[in-house]
C-alpha positions in Angstrom: 94.9 134.0 139.5 94.1 130.6 140.8 94.8 127.5 138.8 95.5 123.9 138.1 96.7 121.2 136.1 95.0 118.3 134.9 97.3 115.0 133.7 97.6 111.7 133.2 100.6 110.2 134.6 100.9 106.7 135.7 103.0 105.9 139.0 105.8 104.3 137.7 107.4 102.8 140.9 103.8 100.9 141.8 103.5 99.8 138.2 107.7 98.3 138.7 106.5 96.2 142.0 103.3 95.0 140.3 105.2 93.5 137.6 108.1 92.4 139.7 105.6 90.3 141.7 103.8 89.5 138.6 107.2 87.4 137.4 107.6 85.8 140.6 104.3 84.6 140.1 104.8 83.8 136.2 107.9 81.5 138.4 106.1 79.9 140.6 103.0 78.6 139.0 102.8 75.2 137.5 101.6 75.9 134.3 104.1 78.1 133.5 107.3 76.0 134.5 109.6 75.2 130.9 107.5 77.5 129.3 108.6 81.1 127.8 106.0 82.6 129.7 107.8 86.6 130.8 106.9 89.9 131.4 109.0 92.6 131.0 109.0 96.1 131.7 110.6 99.0 129.2 110.4 102.0 131.8 112.0 104.8 129.3 109.4 103.7 126.2 106.1 102.9 128.7 106.0 99.6 127.6 104.6 96.1 128.8 106.2 93.3 126.6 104.3 89.7 127.6 105.8 86.5 125.7 104.7 83.5 126.2 104.1 80.3 123.6 100.2 80.9 122.8 97.6 83.8 122.6 96.4 81.9 125.8 99.1 81.8 127.7 99.2 85.2 126.5 96.1 85.7 128.4 96.3 84.1 131.5 100.1 86.0 132.0 97.6 88.9 131.3 95.6 88.0 134.4 98.4 87.6 136.3 99.7 90.5 135.9 96.6 93.0 135.9 95.8 91.3 139.2 99.2 92.3 140.6 98.8 95.7 139.3 95.5 96.3 141.0 96.5 95.0 144.5 99.5 97.9 144.2 96.8 100.5 144.0 97.3 101.0 139.4 94.2 102.1 137.5 93.8 99.6 135.0 93.0 102.2 132.4 96.4 103.2 132.2 97.0 100.3 130.3 96.1 100.2 125.9 96.0 96.4 125.2 98.3 95.7 122.4 96.3 94.6 119.6 99.1 92.5 117.5 100.4 89.8 118.6 104.2 89.5 116.9 106.0 85.9 116.2 109.6 86.1 117.9 111.2 82.7 116.9 109.9 79.3 117.2 106.5 79.1 119.2 107.0 82.2 120.9 104.8 85.1 120.7 104.8 88.8 122.1 102.3 91.3 122.9 103.5 94.5 123.3 101.2 96.6 125.3 101.5 100.5 126.0 101.0 102.6 129.6 99.5 105.8 129.0 101.4 109.4 129.6 100.2 112.9 128.9 96.3 113.6 127.9 96.3 113.0 123.9 95.1 115.4 121.8 91.4 113.9 121.2 90.9 113.5 125.3 92.5 117.3 125.9 90.1 119.0 123.3 86.8 116.8 125.1 88.3 117.7 128.4 88.1 121.5 127.5 85.0 121.1 125.7 83.0 120.1 128.7 84.6 122.7 130.8 83.5 124.9 128.2 79.7 123.6 128.8 79.6 123.1 132.0 79.1 127.3 132.2 81.7 127.1 135.3 83.5 130.7 136.0 86.6 128.9 134.2 88.7 128.4 131.6 90.8 125.6 130.3 93.5 125.7 127.8 95.9 123.1 126.7 99.6 122.9 127.6 101.4 120.1 126.0 100.2 117.2 127.4 98.7 118.6 129.6 95.2 121.2 130.3 95.5 124.1 132.7 92.2 125.3 134.3 92.4 128.8 135.5 89.5 130.8 137.2 88.8 133.3 139.9 88.3 131.9 142.8 89.1 128.3 144.6 85.3 127.4 145.0 84.9 127.1 140.9 88.3 125.4 140.6 87.2 122.6 143.2 83.6 122.7 140.8 85.7 122.0 137.7 87.8 118.9 139.2 84.0 117.3 140.4 82.8 118.0 136.7 86.2 116.4 135.6 85.7 113.4 137.9 81.9 113.3 137.1 82.2 113.4 132.8 85.7 111.2 132.9 85.3 108.5 135.0 87.3 105.8 132.9 90.7 108.3 132.8 92.3 108.2 135.3 93.4 112.3 135.5 95.1 113.1 138.0 94.8 117.3 139.4 98.2 118.9 140.3 100.0 122.2 140.7 97.0 123.7 142.2 97.7 127.2 142.9 95.7 130.1 144.6 
C-alpha cells in the first residue's frame, strides 16, 4: 500500500553554517566590539544560546542570526524563541532558543484531523514524532501532500519515505 511520512526535521548542516557566519559577523561589527555578544549552537540539545550585555543587544544578535539563517535557506519556523532571559554573571544575559525537531503531539493530532476531515481516501496515523499517511493510490497521497501544504503553511513540514 502506498504511503509517506510527514516529519518536521531541521537541516542541522545549514543551521550550523548560518550560526558560523553569524558568529563571524558579530565578531567584526563595530557595535559588538568589547562586549560579550555571541551565539552558540548546542547540536545535541538542539538549542541556540544568544549571549549579550542587554536585552537590546540580544535582539540585535537575533536579527543577525535570523538574516544568516535565511540566507542559508533555513525556515525560521524551526526556531522557538526563548521567553526569558537568564542572568549569567556581571552584566551578561543569555536567551535559549529551541530548534524544533519532530512533530509535537498537538500538531500531529491537527494533521490527522485535517486529513480525516478532507474526505480523501487516505488514513493518517501518528508514529512517534512523525505522521504516516497511507492510501490506495499515489494520486490520493499527492492530494494529501497538497492539502497539508495548504492547511499548515506556517509549519516547515517535510514529506519523506514515499513508497508505492
